[in-house]
N, C-alpha and C positions, 0 to 999 in steps of 0.2 A: 555411697554417694559418688557419682561420677565426677572426676576432677576436671575442671575447666582448663582448656588449653592456655598456656602462658604465652603472652605476647611480649616481645622484647621491649618495646617502648613503654608499655604499661608496667612491666616488671621493674624497670629502672626509673619509672616516673619521670620520663624525659620531658614531658610537657611542663613539669615544675622546674626541672633543672635548666633546660634550655631557655626558658622564659624568665629566669631569675637574674638576668643582667639588666640593670636599669641605670645607665650612666647619667650622672648629673648634668654633664655638658650636652646631652642629647635632648634635654627638656626644652620645651617651647621657649623661644626668645633667646636661646643661647647658641653659641658657635660650637658645634660638635668637635670634641677632641678625640681624634682617632684612637690614640693609645689608651684611653680610659677603659675601653672594652678589655684589652689585655690585662690591665691592672686589676680589674674586677675578677676576671676568670682565674688569674694566678692566686689571688687571695681566697677565692672560693675553694680552689683546689687544696690550698693549705688547710683550710678548716675541715674539709672532708678527710684529709690525711690525719689531722689531729684527732678526729672522731675515731678513726681506725686504730690509731696508737692507743687511745684511751680504752677502746674495746679490748685490745690485746693486754694492756696493763691490768685492767680490772680482772680479766680472766686469770692472769698469773697470780694476782693477790688472792683471789678466791681459792686457787689450788694450794698456795702456800699457807693459807689461813686454816687449813684442816688441822685437827688436833695433832696429827703427825704425818708429814709427807713420807710416803712409802717409797724409798729409793729403789726398791726391787720391782716397782711397777713402771709404767710409762710416764708417770707424773713429771719426773725431773726432765725427761726428754721433751715433753710437751712445753714445760716452762722455758727451757733453753731455746727451743724452736720458735716459740712465739716472741721471745725477746730479741732473737736474731732477726726476725721479721721487722721488729721495731727499728733496729739499726739500719736495715735496708731502706725502710721508708724515710728515715731521716736523711739518708744519702740522696734520695730523690728530692727531698725538700731543699737540700743544698744546691742540687743541680738546677732546680727551677729558677734560681736566681739568675742563671745564665739567660733564660728567656726574658725575665723582667728587665735585665740590663740591655736588651735590644732597644729599650726606650731611653731616649736621651734626656738630659736634664731639662732642655727646652720643651720636649714633648710632655714631660711631667708638669711643667709650669702651666701648660695649657689648661689644666683642670685642677691643679693641687689646691688652690684657694677655695674651690667649691666643696672640698671634703671636710673642712673644719666644722666641728672639733673631732670628727671621726679619726681613728688611729688604730694601727695594728696592736697598739698597747691595750686596746679594748677586747682583745681575743680572750674571752673568759675560758674557752676550752683549753687554751695553752696554760693558763694559770691553774686550772684544775689538774691538768696533766702533771705540772711541776709538783703540786701538793700530793698527788697520788704516788708519785715516784718517791717523795720524801723530803721535799724542800719545805722547811719550817718557816713560819712568818718571821721569826726573829733573825733568820738568816737571809731574808730577802733584801735586795738592794732597792732603795727608794721606797721604804715601807709606807711612808705618808702618801705616796702617789699611786701605788699599784692597783687600788680599787677605786680611786677617786673619780675616774671617768666612766664608771660602770653604773648600770641601773640596779636597783635594789634586788630584783629577782636574780640577777647574775651574781651579785655579791653574796647572796644567800647560798647559791650553788657552790661558790668557792669556799665559803666558810664551812659548809657541810663537808666538802672534800678534805679540808684541813683537819677535821675532827675524826676522819675515818682512818682505818689501818693503812699503812703505807708499804710500798714495795721494800724499801730499805729496812723498815721495822720487821717485816716478815722474814727478810734475809737474816737479820740479827738472831731471831728466834731459831731459825733453821740451822745456822752455824753453831749456835750454843749447844745444840743437842748432838753434834757430831761426836761419836763415841771414841774415836781412835786415840785421842790424846790423853784423856783424863781417867779412863776406866782402869782400875787396878788390875784387871785381868791381863793387861798387856804390859804393865810397868811394875817395877819392884818398889818404887818409892810411893808414899801416900800422896793422893791428889791434893790434900790440903796444903802441903808444903810446896808451893809453886817453885821457889828457888831450888828446892832439893829434887824436883822432878828430873829424872835422868835425861830426858830429851832436851829440856830447856837449859839445863846446866851445861850439857855438851854443846848445844847450839850457840849459846851466848858466848862461850869461850872461843869458839871458832869465828863467830861474827866479830868479836872484839879484835881478834888477831888480824882481821881483814881490813880494818879501818885505818885510814891515813890519820896523821896527827891532827889535822884540821877537822876530822870527822868524829873525834872522840865524844863529842856532846851527844852523838847518836845513841850512846849507851844509856844516857838518862832518858831519852825518848823511848828507847826500847823497853825499859822497865815500866815506864808510865803507860805505854801503849798495850803491852802484853801481860804484865805481871801484877799490876795494881788493880784490885777489884773494887775500888771505891766508885761510888755512883757519880757520874759526870753527865749532866744533862746536855752539855754541849756536844757530846759524842753521839753518833748514830749507832756505832758498833761498840759493844762492850769488850773488855779485854779478853774474855773467853771466846767471843766471836772472832776477834782479831787473831787469836792463837790458831783457831780452826782455819781461818782463811789463809794465813801464812803457811800452815801445814799443807793445805790443798795446793798452793802455788809451788811449794818445794817438791812435793811427791806426786805431781799430777800425772806422771807416767804410769802409776798403778791404775788398773781398770776401774776400781771403785771410786777413783777421784777424777776420772776423765770428764764426766759430765759436770761435777761440781766446779772444776776449773773453767769449763766453758761458760758456766753461769757467771762466775766472777768476771771473766774476761769480757763477756758480752755487756755486763753492766758498765764496765769501764768504757767500752766502745760507745754505749749510749751517751755517756757524758761527753765523750770526744766529739761525737756527731752533733750533739746539741750545741757544743762550743763552736764547731765548724759552721753550723748554720748561723749562729749569732755573729761570728766573725765575718761571714759573707754579707750578712745584713748590715753590719757596721760599715763595711767598705762601700756597699751600695748606697747607704744613706749619705755618706761623705761625698760620693760621686754625684748624687742627685741634688742635695741641698746644702752641701758644705757644712758650715757651722751654725746654720739657722736652726731654730727650734722645730720640733715635730708638730704635725697638725693637731695632735692631742694635747700639746702644751709641754711635753717633756723636753729634756735638753738634747734630744735627737741622738746623734752618735755617742755623745758623752754618757748618756744613760745606758745605752746598749753595751758600751765598753765596761761599765761598772757591773752590769748584770752578768756579763760573760765571765768576768774574773771571780765573781762571788757565788754563782749558781751552779757549782759543781756538786751534784747530789751524792755521787759515789766516790768523792775525793778520798775518803778514808781507805777504800780498797786500793786505789792506785798508789797511795802513799806507802803501802806495804812493800812495794818494790825497793824501797830504801833499805830494807832489812833482809834482803836475800843474800845468799852466799853461793860460792862456786859449787855446782852440783857434785863435783868430785870430792868435796869435803863435807858433804852432808853426813850427819850422824847415822850410824847403822840402826835400823829398826829391829825390834824383837821379831824372831822368826814367826811366832804365832800371830803377830800383827800383820806382817807382810802376806802371810797365807790368807788372812781375812780380807785383805785389800786386793787379792788376786782373783783370777777367774775361779768360780766355784764349779767343781765337777762332782 
């Protein structure tokens, strides 16, 4: 069958996209507000980028959801590459605020009241993205409000997403199966005795010696975070996963750990970029409407501030930095382990 020529406008469905801006103020009987067109296009662009971020995130979860990710294939490189793309897109989302801020508060007031009760808070794609990354309902800010302004079909989509595997859940499983720390092939002490494990015994001693007197409570947190294997539903990462993640951060110079470290670092950056986007959004809302409530009925900047502080999905990874030590004091690793983590010839 002969393939038909592809036409640019048809391929991109430009007839739908370009005609998809229907400003309320341009309707018959109203005074057109010039900046409403900009407002619509900016938010349409946000939603298109959310769709792309979801597309990348879903693909990464699918790869990590395999029975076992083969680190000797290109899978891990693909995961890191696609998540780094997500961070770059979020940087673009932050930069788009610069364009929106060319609209003054008075420009916004020309059409703001016509938008009620529509609100950016009704972006169901963004809520699905948060759920797919790993934000649980019980950790959401404003739980009573977060789906109250949505249609039932959109609520169903969000609830479905909350019941699906998450990126941080897949990360936990991947970290737990990292072999370098607990396999008896590399260590003399039995894996069952966590306190007796030669690596953790040496590391904890060095870490304790590095703490200032005001930081000594960190030792209690260290034991709880890395060495107690009790089930804690409040945690996204198990102690075993945290041990693996810290090990990756400490010895990331070894070839076998370069990509795993990039993965962890990229997830932290995703959190940072999402927080940056929320921070810019907060400042923009304060600039545009001050202390007034949002068009959707939220508390405006107050709600956004609460969400920014609470919605760090990969917080447990970034918090591991509290337990690093000077690289010059790192415990020496067994020779057979360093050989395994080096280049294989």
